[in-house]
Residue, then its C-alpha position, 0 to 999 in steps of 0.5 A: m295200916r303199918a304200925s310200929a311201937f316205941l321201945y327202950p332197949w331195957d324192954v327187950v334185953g334180958d326178956v327172951a319172950a318180949p320180941e315174940l310177944l310184940a310180933g304177936l300183937g300184929l306190929r310190923g316194926a319197933v322204934l328203938a331208943a338209941a340215944y335217949h334223955s333221962t327217964r324213969a320207966l316201968t317194965p311191967r312184964h320183964p322177968a328181972r326188973r320193974i323200974v329202970t332209972a336212967p339218970h342222964s341222957a345216954a347212948y345205948y350203943p358204943a359211941d366212937p371215941a375218935r368222933w367225940r374226943g375233946r368235945a364238950l358236947r358228946p354222948y355219955a355212955q349208959h351204966w344201968l344196963a349190962g353190956d356196951d351195946p344194949f341197942g344192938e342186942a335188942a335190935a337183933a332180938l326184935a329182927a329175929a322175931g320179924l320186926e323191922v327196927h328203926s332207931w329213935v334218936v333224941l337230939a336237942h333235949n339233953s339235961r346233962l349236957g345243958r347243966e355242964n355247958p350252960r352257954c349252949t342252952v336256951r336262955n329266956a328273956y329273964g336271962e335264965p338258962y333252960p338246962w334241958a334245952l340246947c339252943v339250936a341256933q348255936d354252931e356247936v349245938v348244930e354240929y353235935c346234933a348232926d354228928l349224934a344223928a349220924e352215929a346213933a341213927v345208923r346202927p347195925g340192924a336199923a332200917g331207918t331212924e326217927l329223930e326227936s327234938c330236932g328243933w327248938y325245945g322251950l319252957a315245957h318240960l317234964h321236970a322232976h318235982d315240977k312246980i311251974g304250973g301255978v300260973p298256967l300259960g297259954p300257947a302265947g305265953q309258952f312261946l314268949m317263955s321259950l324265946c332264947f336270948c343267948p348271944a347267938c340268938r341276939t345276933g340272929y334277931g339283929p338290931d331288934a334283939a333288945a326291943l324283942r327282949a323288952a317286949a317279951r318281958a312286958a307282955l309276960e308281966p300281965l300273964w304272971r298276974g293272971a291276965p288272960e291271953p288276947d281273945l283272938p283266934g289262932e295262936w300266932a295272932r295272940i303272939e303278934r298282939l303281945l309282941g307287935a307284928g314286927l317283933a313277932a316276925t323277927a322272932r319267927a324268922h330267926r327261929l325258923a331259919a335256925a331250926h331249918r339249918l339244924q334239920s338240914a344238917a341232921v338229915a344230911a349227916v344221916r344220909a351221908a352215913a346211911p345205906p341206900g333206902f335208909r328212911i329218915l323221919l322227924h318227930a314234928d308239930p306242923v305249927p312252926h312256932r311251937s317247941g318241944p320234943n315234937p318241935g314246930v316245923e315248916a312241913d312243906r320245907l321239911l318234906d323236901l329233906a326228910d322221908g316223912l314226919v311223925l306227928p301227934h295224931r290230932l295234928l295230922p290234918l295240918a300236915a296232910p296238905h304238904r305230903r308228896p309222893g314217897t313221903v310218910l305221915a305217921a300218926n303217933r298215938s299214946v296207947v297207955a291208958a294209965l298215962g292218959g292214952d286212948p284206945p288204939q285205932d286207925v287214924e284217917g289220912a295217916d300212912e302209918l301208925r306209931l304206938y307209944h309205948a309198948g314197953l310201958a303198956s299194961d297187958a290190957d293196953l297191949a290187948a287193945v293193940r292186938r284187937l286193932l292190928r289182929p282183929e281175927t284173933g278176937 
């Protein structure tokens, strides 16, 4: 099975041995970050560094000034790696080692832009903004994401792209010094706290907007006091019980329409900028009401637009009925044991594997990858 690994540019730039090491694992490709959110990352094998701190979302290529001039939502340049095109430098080195490079582009998750432009963020039922989550129902956000997708995806040396957070982001977020877990919320509570009530979303909900907001707050109050979610099979049945079927349907219809509009715009923008054969995959969760870096999608509709989906491996069976000839379902497996990853293995029903994350992995983790992909080496 074809396997690719996720990488950051700093995993390769300045380490001449990295591309051959990765190719020697049996990987066929690398999914290389071109536009990525803030992070702090370990580089256990790099000859010159051990920790990279990326304090804000950034482009790892030279963004086009003409495209972004005068716009509040725009990609920021990075300053923690030398050079103005670390993506291009890393992509060239990986290609020279025989790895096919696809760009990795994060869209609606951007804490710096959210802090600077709170009007553009998800705003929960209590009126509180989520700076890390741009609201994909807003025209300005859709335009930004589509333009970023086109520019960051179609870089020299990239044969395809993978778009992350191309949909709704919500409450869940690996925030610095996070302290929101004192009252654990189940999937229904997470949905309620991820509903957006910015002006664009209130318009999208129509005449039910005020009732939906009141119902969300009323449904959340028992959960804050430790009450369990309704004991019903299926997440959506619990949400319907908490909100009422009519208001739940209103919320779902607006969110699906907004997400589909964003996804259509992003894929179309990449298609317009890319050469023939350029492959577009979206990171996704096939349960449509969910939010996050793998946002909930209508898999059947999305596979009419994109060339495939990258899914957490346990969710592959939910998307499998929607595949059609020529599309790809790639199973994403975490292989970093210290971060809770599993030993890498083939996933039944997957067309391809994505391994997260070769740059963060220990030597033992990479040895397990090699045993899977090149068993003849022992």
